[in-house]
C-alpha positions as CSV (number, residue, x, y, z in Angstrom):
1,X,51.3,-17.8,-26.1
2,X,51.8,-16.6,-22.5
3,X,52.8,-13.2,-23.6
4,X,49.9,-13.1,-26.0
5,X,47.6,-13.8,-23.8
6,X,48.8,-11.3,-21.4
7,X,48.6,-8.7,-23.9
8,X,44.9,-9.3,-24.5
9,X,43.9,-9.3,-20.8
10,X,45.2,-6.0,-20.7
11,X,43.7,-4.5,-23.7
12,X,40.3,-6.2,-21.9
13,X,41.0,-4.1,-18.9
14,X,41.6,-0.6,-20.3
15,X,38.6,-1.3,-22.7
16,X,36.5,-1.7,-19.5
17,X,37.9,1.3,-17.8
18,X,37.4,3.5,-20.8
19,X,33.6,2.2,-20.8
20,X,33.1,2.3,-17.4
21,X,31.1,5.7,-15.6
22,X,30.2,6.7,-12.3
23,X,26.8,5.8,-11.6
24,X,26.7,9.3,-9.4
25,X,29.1,11.8,-11.2
26,X,31.5,13.9,-8.5
27,X,30.6,10.9,-5.4
28,X,33.4,8.8,-5.1
29,X,31.5,5.7,-3.7
30,X,27.7,5.1,-3.0
31,X,25.9,2.8,-0.7
32,X,21.8,2.0,-0.7
33,X,21.7,3.5,3.1
34,X,23.1,6.7,1.7
35,X,23.1,8.8,4.8
36,X,22.7,12.0,3.4
37,X,19.8,11.1,0.9
38,X,20.4,13.9,-1.9
39,X,21.0,11.5,-4.7
40,X,17.2,9.9,-4.0
41,X,13.9,11.7,-3.3
42,X,12.9,9.2,-1.1
43,X,14.7,6.5,1.5
44,X,13.0,3.7,3.5
45,X,12.7,4.1,7.2
46,X,12.2,1.5,9.7
47,X,9.5,3.4,11.6
48,X,7.8,5.3,9.4
49,X,6.4,8.9,10.5
50,X,3.5,10.7,9.6
51,X,4.2,14.0,7.6
52,X,0.8,16.1,8.6
53,X,-1.5,16.2,11.6
54,X,-4.1,14.1,9.5
55,X,-1.9,11.5,9.3
56,X,-0.6,11.6,12.6
57,X,-3.8,11.0,13.8
58,X,-4.9,8.3,11.4
59,X,-2.2,6.4,12.6
60,X,-3.1,7.1,16.2
61,X,-6.3,6.3,15.2
62,X,-5.2,2.6,13.9
63,X,-3.0,2.0,17.5
64,X,-5.9,2.4,19.9
65,X,-9.3,1.6,17.9
66,X,-10.1,-1.4,16.3
67,X,-12.5,-0.2,13.4
68,X,-11.0,3.3,11.3
69,X,-11.9,4.9,8.3
70,X,-9.5,6.7,6.7
71,X,-10.8,9.0,3.8
72,X,-9.2,11.3,1.3
73,X,-7.4,12.0,-2.0
74,X,-5.0,10.5,-3.6
75,X,-1.7,10.6,-2.6
76,X,-2.6,11.5,0.7
77,X,-0.9,8.2,2.5
78,X,-4.2,6.1,3.0
79,X,-2.9,2.7,2.0
80,X,0.8,3.0,2.6
81,X,-0.3,4.0,5.9
82,X,-2.7,1.3,6.8
83,X,-0.3,-1.6,5.1
84,X,2.6,-0.2,7.5
85,X,0.7,0.0,10.9
86,X,-0.2,-3.6,9.4
87,X,3.4,-5.3,9.2
88,X,4.3,-3.1,12.3
89,X,1.5,-5.3,14.4
90,X,2.7,-8.3,13.0
91,X,5.8,-8.1,13.9
92,X,5.3,-6.8,17.2
93,X,3.6,-10.1,17.9
94,X,-0.4,-8.1,18.3
95,X,-1.8,-10.1,15.2
96,X,-1.3,-13.4,13.8
97,X,-2.3,-12.9,10.0
98,X,-2.4,-9.4,7.8
99,X,-5.8,-9.5,5.5
100,X,-5.8,-7.2,2.8
101,X,-9.3,-6.7,0.5
102,X,-9.6,-5.0,-2.7
103,X,-12.5,-4.8,-4.8
104,X,-11.5,-6.3,-8.7
105,X,-13.4,-2.8,-10.6
106,X,-11.3,-1.5,-13.2
107,X,-11.0,2.1,-13.6
108,X,-13.4,2.8,-16.8
109,X,-12.2,0.6,-19.0
110,X,-12.8,-3.3,-19.7
111,X,-9.8,-5.6,-19.8
112,X,-12.0,-8.4,-21.0
113,X,-11.5,-12.1,-19.5
114,X,-7.8,-12.5,-18.4
115,X,-5.9,-15.8,-18.3
116,X,-4.4,-17.7,-15.1
117,X,-5.8,-18.6,-12.2
118,X,-8.1,-16.4,-9.5
119,X,-4.5,-15.4,-8.1
120,X,-3.4,-14.1,-11.8
121,X,-6.3,-12.8,-12.7
122,X,-6.5,-10.8,-9.2
123,X,-2.9,-9.8,-10.0
124,X,-3.3,-6.5,-11.6
125,X,-6.2,-5.0,-8.9
126,X,-4.1,-5.9,-6.2
127,X,-0.3,-4.4,-7.4
128,X,-0.6,-1.3,-5.5
129,X,-0.7,-3.6,-2.1
130,X,2.0,-6.0,-3.3
131,X,4.5,-2.5,-4.3
132,X,3.5,-1.6,-0.2
133,X,3.8,-4.4,1.0
134,X,7.0,-5.2,-1.3
135,X,8.4,-2.2,0.2
136,X,8.1,-2.9,3.7
137,X,9.2,-6.6,4.1
138,X,11.2,-7.2,1.0
139,X,10.4,-9.6,-1.7
140,X,11.5,-12.6,-0.8
141,X,10.3,-12.5,2.6
142,X,6.4,-11.4,1.1
143,X,7.0,-14.2,-1.1
144,X,7.5,-16.5,2.0
145,X,4.6,-15.2,3.9
146,X,2.3,-15.5,1.5
147,X,2.9,-18.8,0.9
148,X,2.8,-20.0,4.6
149,X,-1.0,-17.9,5.1
150,X,0.8,-15.2,7.1
151,X,-0.3,-12.4,4.5
152,X,-3.5,-13.3,2.6
153,X,-4.6,-10.6,-0.3
154,X,-8.4,-12.2,-1.0
155,X,-10.8,-9.9,-3.0
156,X,-14.2,-8.5,-1.2
157,X,-16.5,-11.1,-2.7
158,X,-14.6,-13.8,-0.9
159,X,-14.9,-12.4,2.4
160,X,-18.2,-13.2,2.8
161,X,-18.9,-15.5,5.6
162,X,-15.9,-15.6,7.6
163,X,-14.7,-14.2,10.9
164,X,-11.3,-12.9,11.2
165,X,-10.1,-12.9,14.7
166,X,-6.3,-12.1,15.4
167,X,-5.9,-10.3,12.1
168,X,-5.2,-7.1,10.8
169,X,-7.9,-6.2,7.8
170,X,-7.1,-3.2,5.4
171,X,-10.0,-2.6,2.9
172,X,-8.5,-0.6,0.0
173,X,-10.6,1.4,-2.6
174,X,-13.6,1.1,-0.5
175,X,-15.3,3.9,-2.4
176,X,-16.3,1.3,-5.2
177,X,-18.0,-1.2,-2.6
178,X,-21.7,-1.0,-2.6
179,X,-23.5,0.2,1.2
180,X,-24.0,-3.8,1.3
181,X,-20.5,-4.8,0.5
182,X,-19.1,-2.6,3.3
183,X,-21.7,-4.1,5.6
184,X,-20.8,-7.6,5.0
185,X,-17.0,-6.5,5.3
186,X,-17.2,-4.3,8.5
187,X,-19.4,-7.4,10.4
188,X,-16.2,-9.9,9.2
189,X,-14.6,-8.3,12.5
190,X,-13.6,-11.1,15.2
191,X,-11.5,-11.1,18.2
192,X,-8.2,-9.1,18.9
193,X,-8.7,-7.7,15.4
194,X,-8.1,-4.4,13.8
195,X,-9.9,-3.3,10.6
196,X,-8.9,0.1,8.5
197,X,-11.0,1.0,5.2
198,X,-9.5,3.3,3.2
199,X,-10.8,4.7,-0.2
200,X,-11.7,8.6,-2.2
201,X,-15.8,9.0,-2.3
202,X,-14.9,11.7,-4.7
203,X,-13.4,9.0,-7.2
204,X,-15.0,5.7,-7.2
205,X,-15.5,4.1,-10.3
206,X,-19.2,3.1,-9.9
207,X,-21.7,4.2,-11.7
208,X,-23.2,7.3,-9.2
209,X,-25.2,6.9,-6.1
210,X,-24.3,2.9,-6.2
211,X,-20.8,4.1,-4.2
212,X,-21.4,2.8,0.1
213,X,-18.4,4.6,1.4
214,X,-19.4,8.6,2.2
215,X,-22.6,7.1,3.6
216,X,-21.1,4.5,6.2
217,X,-18.4,7.3,7.0
218,X,-21.3,9.5,7.8
219,X,-23.0,6.8,10.0
220,X,-20.4,5.9,11.7
221,X,-19.2,9.2,12.6
222,X,-21.6,9.1,15.4
223,X,-19.8,6.2,17.1
224,X,-17.6,7.2,19.4
225,X,-15.3,4.3,19.0
226,X,-15.1,4.4,15.2
227,X,-13.0,7.1,14.3
228,X,-13.3,8.7,10.8
229,X,-10.3,10.6,9.4
230,X,-10.3,13.0,6.8
231,X,-7.7,13.8,5.0
232,X,-7.3,16.7,2.4
233,X,-4.9,18.3,-0.2
234,X,-2.6,19.5,2.0
235,X,-1.7,15.6,3.3
236,X,-0.4,14.8,-0.4
237,X,2.9,13.2,0.1
238,X,3.3,12.3,-3.5
239,X,4.2,14.9,-6.7
240,X,3.1,18.7,-5.4
241,X,1.6,19.3,-8.6
242,X,-0.9,15.8,-7.3
243,X,-2.5,18.7,-5.0
244,X,-2.4,21.7,-7.3
245,X,-4.3,19.3,-10.0
246,X,-7.1,18.2,-7.6
247,X,-7.4,21.5,-6.6
248,X,-9.4,21.8,-10.3
249,X,-10.0,18.9,-11.7
């Protein structure tokens, strides 16, 4: 009986060896940190760095000013850099909370009524924010911070009447906000807080003439203490074809 068991284990081991293939052929071992980075397009870095002068201008503005507007086309890193700086400020003890807000506007099609509670209804609209936070904090830590209220993700409609002190506030997709909504959001700023608005005035999902981002940015550019950083196609860090497409679309 023992010999039969040993033969069975031997056959199972041989079968397993025949059906195991290396994840990266030609490489004897692999670790998630992959020092040379040649087997991955991008790798996680603890301290982010700018990929263009305009991105560096954006990051410096966030470090030195209380209100910053970042305008530019898709893929220029507006949302990611804003959230990365928010996490950096939280971990450095400069703020006690992160508040992220985004208008719940559908991109050209109606999904109808979504099931679930408020958080479940908003989840599809806030997914880009969750993705950026997950990359910077990890899933487990993000869930704990959301449960503790250290990180709050709220729709624009729920921001009225609040005063956000000791917070890092990120207003994403601001091109889908009206002039009145952006004015309301800007006036939520409290003591020892930083507020960053990001958006692309040329990619609004609202009807023509309703988006207030371009008008707000033009007016605030006159104020010396509120930098308006304008990124362009040369600052795009997504696939190179994104920049090529935006030049003709």
